[in-house]
C-alpha angles and dihedrals in degrees: 000000000000090000092067095041091096091056101037129056110192091203088065096045113112092221091052090050091046089053091052090050091052092051091048091048089054093049092048094049100037103038138042093230118140122243088254093054092048091049090051093048095047099037096239133117123273087239090059091051091049091049090053089046091053090050089050094052093044095249097115118161 
C-alpha cells in the first residue's frame, strides 16, 4: 500500500469522502452533537459537516 501512496490521496477518494458523509449523517441524525463537535470527532472541517447537514435537510447549495 505504501507504494501507491505517492499517487493516491485517500482524502480525495470519493469512497473515502462518501464514508465520511455517512458517518456524519449518522451523527447528525442520532445525536444532538453540534456541527463543531462532529467536526472534532470525525477530523473534518465544520464547513464539511454543515455541507452534509444541508444535503441531509434538503437544502443543498
